[in-house]
N, C-alpha and C positions, 0 to 999 in steps of 0.2 A: 590482449582481448579487452574490449570495451563493453560495458553493460550500463543500462539505464534502469534504475530501481525507483519507482514512483510510489510515494505514499500519498493516498488521497485524503483530502480534508478540506476545511475552509480556513482562509486566512483570518487573522485577527484574534485578539485576546478573548473576545466574546465566545469563541468556539473552541478554545484551546483544550479544555478538559471534557469535551463532549465525545459521545460514542462515535459519532461520524468522523472524528479526527484521529482514529486509531492508526490509520496509515501514516500520518505525520509522526505519531509517537514511535512507531517501529523504525522508520528511517532515521529519526533523531537518535534513537538508542544505538543503531548500527554506526552512525557517524561518530558518536561519543566513543564507542569501542575502538574505532579506527583513528581516534585523535584528529578529527577534522571538523571544520565548522561550516555552517551554511552562510552563503552570501546572497544578497538580493541580486538577481539577474533578470533577464527578460522572461516574463510570464511565470516567475516563481523564485523560490529560494533553492540554490544549488550547492551541493558539496561534492568534492571529489575525494573518494576514499581509495586507498590502495590496499588490496587484500590478496595475498598469495599470487602476486604478479599480475593481478587484474586491475584495470582502471574501472572503478565503479562510480558512476554519476548518480547521486542521490537527489531526487527532485521532490519538492513540496510545491505544487502549482499554486499560484496566487489568483487563479481565475475563478475560484469557487468551484465546489464539487461538480455541479452540473455542466461546467464548461471545461473540464479537465483535459479533454482531447486536444485542444489547441496547444497547450503547453507540452503535452507528451509528444505530439507530432513535431512540434518545433525542435525540441531537443534531440529526438531521434535523427531528424534531418541534419541539424546543425553539427552534431558530433559523428554523423555517419555510422550510427549504431543500427545493426540489423534487428528486425522485429523479433527474431528468435532470442535476442539478448535483452528483451524488455520484460520486466516483472512489475506488475501492479499490485499494491497492497491496499486492501479496502475492508470496510466493515461489511458484515452480512447479518441481517436479521433472521435468515433461514437457519442459522447455526446457533446452538446454545452458547452462552457466554464463554469465551476463552477457547472454544474449539477452533482449530486451525486446519484449513484444507487448501492444498495447492492443486491447480489444474493447468493443463497446457493450452487449453482453448475452451471456448464455450459461450453460452449466451450471456447477456448482461444480467439475467436474473431479476430484472426490474430495477436494477441499480442505475440511477441517472448518470453517475460518474462514468461507469463502464459503458453505458449506452452512448455517451458522447465520444468516448475514446474509440469505440468501434466505428462510429460514424466518421470521425476524422481520419482514422487509419484505413477505413474501408476493409476491415478485417476483424475477425474474432479469434484469430490464430496467434494469441499472445498469452504468456503465462500470467497467472494471478494467484495471490494468496488471499483467501477470504478469512477474515478474523471474526469469529462469531461474537455478536453483541446481544444475542437473545431477542426475544419478541414479547417482552413483558408490557404490552400496551393494549388498550382497548381499540376496537375498530375505529378508524379515522384519526387515531392518535400517533401514527407512525412517525411523522415529521417531528412532533414534539419529543418523541422517545429518542430518536437518533441524534437530535440536537440537544438532548438533555445530558446532564453530567452523570458519571458513574455513581452507583450507590456504594455504600460503605463496604459491603461484602465483595463487590466487584473490584473496588479500589485496592483491597488487601491482596488480591490475586493478580492484579494487573501487571506488576513488574515481572513476575515469573512468566506470564503468558507472552509478554512483549519480548523477553529474552529468548523464548522458544521461537517466536516469529523471526528473530534475527538469524536463527539457524537456517531458515529457509533461504535467506539471502546468501549466506555462506555456501550452502549446498548448491543452489542454482548457479552460482558463478564459478564453482570448482568441479563438482561431480556431475552436474547436469540435472535436468528436471526429473528424469525417471527415477534415479536413485534418491533424489531429495524427497520425492513423494513417498517412496517406499520407506525411507528412514524416518520421516517426520509427520506425514499425514496421520491424523488421529492421536497424536501425542498429547 
């Protein structure tokens, strides 16, 4: 069984510690756990992890957040991975910091990365884990907020929340989306 797990974010050291790059952080943590490394490939950095007999392709698109769909679509096609084996991990300002929620399908929720993925795939029928980054910003300051770095309090809790997010990857690839949502949503 093959899976494509995509962490959304922006390439470059300038964005490395920003809220918008939490998807990158989650797939990096999972790669580390599986003793694999990312390599620069077409449209992103890719790692192949083996977990309980599954081949899990971990992708960090280098297309910038708002054009993530091109990389997702390319790697789904290239590796012949069905859309039901796709999981996107992204930041979400509609959830409080650290709250994790998996869904099997849905709207883009105003997230430009998800919007582009849906446009490229011509479908919203793919799994996603939304990692809450909170909404501690004034009107008109959303971009600055998501492209800003974690505050001290968030940074202290980040490692634990990222570890829980990797459990969604493990569950999705082994027990399926239904049981994973039951076991891990709202933890």
